[in-house]
ZAMARGU-4260 file (C-alpha; in steps of 0.2 Angstrom, whole numbers, plus 5000, padded with zeros to 4 digits):
<rodrens>
0) 4745/5029/5209 | 4747/5015/5196 | 4751/5028/5183 | 4764/5036/5194 | 4772/5019/5197
5) 4772/5015/5179 | 4780/5032/5175 | 4794/5029/5188 | 4797/5011/5181 | 4797/5018/5163
10) 4810/5031/5169 | 4821/5017/5177 | 4820/5007/5161 | 4825/5021/5150 | 4840/5024/5162
15) 4844/5006/5160 | 4842/5006/5141 | 4854/5021/5141 | 4867/5012/5151 | 4865/4996/5140
20) 4868/5007/5125 | 4883/5015/5132 | 4890/4998/5137 | 4886/4992/5119 | 4896/5007/5112
25) 4911/5004/5123 | 4912/4985/5118 | 4909/4989/5100 | 4923/5002/5101 | 4934/4989/5109
30) 4931/4976/5095 | 4933/4989/5082 | 4950/4994/5090 | 4955/4976/5087 | 4954/4979/5069
35) 4963/4995/5070 | 4977/4986/5080 | 4981/4976/5064 | 4986/4992/5056 | 4996/4998/5071
40) 5006/4982/5072 | 5009/4983/5053 | 5002/4965/5052 | 4997/4965/5033 | 4998/4951/5020
45) 5015/4950/5012 | 5018/4950/4994 | 5035/4945/4986 | 5042/4961/4978 | 5045/4960/4959
50) 5054/4972/4947 | 5042/4985/4940 | 5038/4980/4922 | 5043/4993/4909 | 5056/4999/4920
55) 5073/4990/4917 | 5086/4991/4931 | 5099/5005/4929 | 5112/4992/4931 | 5112/4973/4928
60) 5108/4964/4945 | 5123/4954/4950 | 5118/4941/4963 | 5133/4933/4972 | 5133/4915/4974
65) 5129/4910/4992 | 5140/4898/5002 | 5132/4883/5011 | 5136/4892/5028 | 5126/4908/5022
70) 5111/4898/5016 | 5111/4888/5033 | 5112/4905/5042 | 5098/4912/5032 | 5087/4896/5036
75) 5091/4898/5054 | 5086/4916/5054 | 5069/4911/5046 | 5066/4898/5058 | 5071/4909/5073
80) 5059/4923/5068 | 5045/4911/5064 | 5046/4904/5081 | 5047/4921/5089 | 5032/4927/5080
85) 5022/4912/5086 | 5028/4915/5103 | 5023/4933/5102 | 5005/4929/5096 | 5004/4916/5110
90) 5009/4928/5124 | 4998/4942/5117 | 4983/4930/5117 | 4987/4924/5135 | 4993/4940/5144
95) 4988/4954/5133 | 4998/4965/5121 | 5002/4979/5134 | 5009/4966/5146 | 5020/4958/5133
100) 5026/4975/5127 | 5031/4980/5145 | 5039/4964/5150 | 5047/4958/5134 | 5053/4972/5122
105) 5063/4961/5111 | 5049/4948/5108 | 5037/4963/5104 | 5049/4971/5092 | 5053/4954/5083
110) 5034/4950/5083 | 5028/4966/5076 | 5042/4967/5063 | 5040/4949/5056 | 5030/4955/5041
115) 5044/4967/5036 | 5057/4954/5040 | 5049/4942/5027 | 5047/4955/5014 | 5065/4960/5016
120) 5071/4942/5015 | 5061/4939/5000 | 5070/4953/4991 | 5087/4949/4998 | 5087/4931/4993
125) 5077/4932/4977 | 5090/4924/4967 | 5091/4908/4978 | 5078/4895/4973 | 5080/4885/4989
130) 5078/4900/5001 | 5065/4908/4990 | 5054/4892/4992 | 5056/4892/5011 | 5052/4911/5012
135) 5037/4909/5001 | 5031/4895/5012 | 5033/4906/5028 | 5024/4921/5019 | 5010/4909/5015
140) 5009/4903/5033 | 5010/4921/5039 | 4996/4927/5027 | 4985/4912/5031 | 4986/4916/5050
145) 4983/4934/5048 | 4967/4931/5037 | 4961/4919/5050 | 4963/4931/5064 | 4955/4945/5055
150) 4940/4935/5050 | 4939/4929/5068 | 4938/4948/5074 | 4926/4952/5060 | 4914/4938/5065
155) 4915/4942/5083 | 4911/4961/5079 | 4897/4957/5068 | 4889/4943/5079 | 4891/4955/5094
160) 4882/4969/5084 | 4868/4958/5079 | 4866/4952/5097 | 4866/4970/5104 | 4853/4975/5091
165) 4842/4961/5097 | 4844/4966/5115 | 4840/4984/5111 | 4825/4980/5101 | 4819/4968/5115
170) 4822/4981/5129 | 4812/4994/5119 | 4798/4981/5116 | 4798/4977/5135 | 4797/4996/5139
175) 4783/4999/5127 | 4773/4984/5134 | 4775/4990/5151 | 4768/5007/5147 | 4755/5003/5134
180) 4745/4992/5146 | 4741/5008/5157 | 4732/5017/5142 | 4715/5013/5135 | 4717/5008/5117
185) 4713/5022/5105 | 4716/5035/5118 | 4728/5050/5114 | 4741/5042/5126 | 4740/5025/5118
190) 4742/5032/5100 | 4757/5043/5106 | 4765/5028/5115 | 4763/5018/5099 | 4771/5032/5088
195) 4785/5034/5100 | 4788/5015/5101 | 4790/5015/5082 | 4801/5030/5082 | 4812/5022/5095
200) 4813/5005/5086 | 4818/5015/5070 | 4831/5025/5079 | 4839/5008/5086 | 4839/5000/5069
205) 4847/5016/5061 | 4860/5016/5075 | 4865/4998/5073 | 4864/5000/5054 | 4877/5014/5056
210) 4888/5004/5067 | 4888/4989/5055 | 4892/5001/5040 | 4906/5008/5050 | 4913/4991/5054
215) 4911/4985/5036 | 4920/5000/5030 | 4934/4998/5042 | 4936/4980/5036 | 4935/4985/5018
220) 4948/4998/5021 | 4959/4986/5030 | 4958/4973/5016 | 4961/4986/5002 | 4976/4994/5010
225) 4992/4992/5000 | 5001/4977/5006 | 5019/4975/5011 | 5029/4972/4995 | 5014/4975/4984
230) 5019/4985/4968 | 5011/5001/4964 | 5003/4995/4948 | 4996/4979/4956 | 4989/4989/4970
235) 4981/5001/4957 | 4973/4987/4948 | 4966/4980/4964 | 4958/4996/4969 | 4950/4998/4952
240) 4943/4981/4953 | 4936/4984/4970 | 4928/5001/4963 | 4920/4991/4948 | 4913/4978/4960
245) 4904/4992/4970 | 4894/4996/4955 | 4885/5013/4954 | 4890/5026/4967 | 4875/5028/4979
250) 4873/5034/4997 | 4875/5017/5004 | 4893/5015/4997 | 4899/5033/4995 | 4912/5031/5009
255) 4919/5015/5000 | 4920/5025/4984 | 4928/5040/4993 | 4941/5029/5001 | 4946/5020/4984
260) 4946/5037/4975 | 4957/5044/4988 | 4969/5030/4986 | 4969/5031/4967 | 4972/5050/4969
265) 4987/5047/4980 | 4994/5035/4966 | 4990/5047/4953 | 5000/5061/4962 | 5015/5049/4964
270) 5014/5045/4945 | 5012/5063/4941 | 5027/5068/4951 | 5037/5054/4943 | 5032/5059/4926
275) 5037/5077/4929 | 5054/5071/4935 | 5056/5060/4920 | 5052/5074/4909 | 5064/5086/4917
280) 5078/5073/4915 | 5073/5070/4897 | 5073/5089/4894 | 5090/5091/4902 | 5097/5077/4892
285) 5091/5084/4876 | 5096/5102/4880 | 5114/5095/4884 | 5115/5085/4868 | 5123/5093/4853
290) 5125/5087/4835 | 5142/5085/4827 | 5140/5101/4818 | 5135/5110/4834 | 5150/5103/4843
295) 5162/5109/4829 | 5155/5126/4829 | 5156/5127/4848 | 5175/5121/4847 | 5178/5135/4834
300) 5170/5148/4844 | 5179/5143/4860 | 5196/5143/4850 | 5192/5160/4842 | 5189/5167/4860
305) 5205/5160/4867 | 5215/5167/4853 | 5210/5184/4859 | 5218/5181/4875 | 5236/5179/4869
310) 5248/5187/4856 | 5261/5173/4858 | 5263/5164/4841 | 5267/5147/4849 | 5251/5148/4860
315) 5241/5153/4845 | 5247/5138/4835 | 5244/5126/4849 | 5226/5132/4851 | 5223/5130/4832
320) 5231/5112/4833 | 5220/5107/4848 | 5205/5113/4838 | 5210/5102/4823 | 5213/5087/4835
325) 5196/5090/4844 | 5186/5092/4827 | 5195/5076/4820 | 5190/5066/4835 | 5172/5072/4834
330) 5171/5067/4815 | 5180/5051/4818 | 5168/5046/4832 | 5153/5050/4821 | 5161/5040/4807
335) 5164/5025/4818 | 5146/5026/4824 | 5139/5027/4806 | 5150/5012/4801 | 5144/5002/4816
340) 5125/5006/4813 | 5126/5002/4795 | 5136/4986/4798 | 5123/4980/4810 | 5110/4984/4797
345) 5119/4978/4781 | 5134/4968/4786 | 5127/4951/4783 | 5124/4955/4765 | 5141/4962/4761
350) 5156/4950/4755 | 5174/4954/4761 | 5177/4966/4746 | 5161/4975/4747 | 5164/4977/4766
355) 5182/4984/4763 | 5176/4996/4750 | 5162/5002/4761 | 5173/5005/4776 | 5185/5015/4764
360) 5171/5025/4758
</rodrens>
């Protein structure tokens, strides 16, 4: 009878343990979702965009001078958006994101787009020292708040997982103690119960180790994603540094390696496509380029072909005259370029007479 009661109690405790584990899974998922929401809202650190080194702009950047009114207008816009972002965070904290999205669409839109707004402002007003200073300060405050919020979520998640692991282990221990007292020490039932208890503890630890690993990986990915305004080369360096810090690739960190390698592969594919485009443009340019001699030959060939289209003496003479003019222009342009190149190279060493003779030559 006592064994029957103990068995029934054990079944109830097992059911409760399953319910506790399901509750734990739901709450862990909810906390993990908080990290994922940082991605969905595009809340990432902002880096002030800079021109890619080694890639000069196609045209010189002309930054028009801003009037006092334009500067004040930009400052007012910065102040307004900063206040809206703070209000958005406060309302989300008080009422929840879904409520705010439903009842205040404008605030939601401006709050979610604040990072992109700062990145755009940094690019738009790069040439104004006063505005750049204020934008940089706003970016610093935004990044600081974002890092603090992320650390808070991470701590909450890890603390919760540690607490739930402890609860699961304790529940397993209580269940084991309730069962083991009904068996004689050394009996088959006793030995089997001890073995099962060890297996259960191992399974619980493995389960929470996996949850901790998944959470750490999510945080690792979130921290390593390309940030708003971050240049490709800077991101590539950051990925390679993170990869080096992982050390040797082992089972415990293989998912970290896979993430970094995937990101580096994406960059490599972009660079490959860009290199192919550049190669195509260079090949096209070289194919279109002709030497002076080739240009003259092409003109003569074209003239010879056109001469076959007419028997009119006037038109034939005109075609020959045009040919001479075109060839003379090509030779003159070549001579001017040679003079310019050589003057740049030797001009300082020539006196007026030598310079005159050189040009005549």
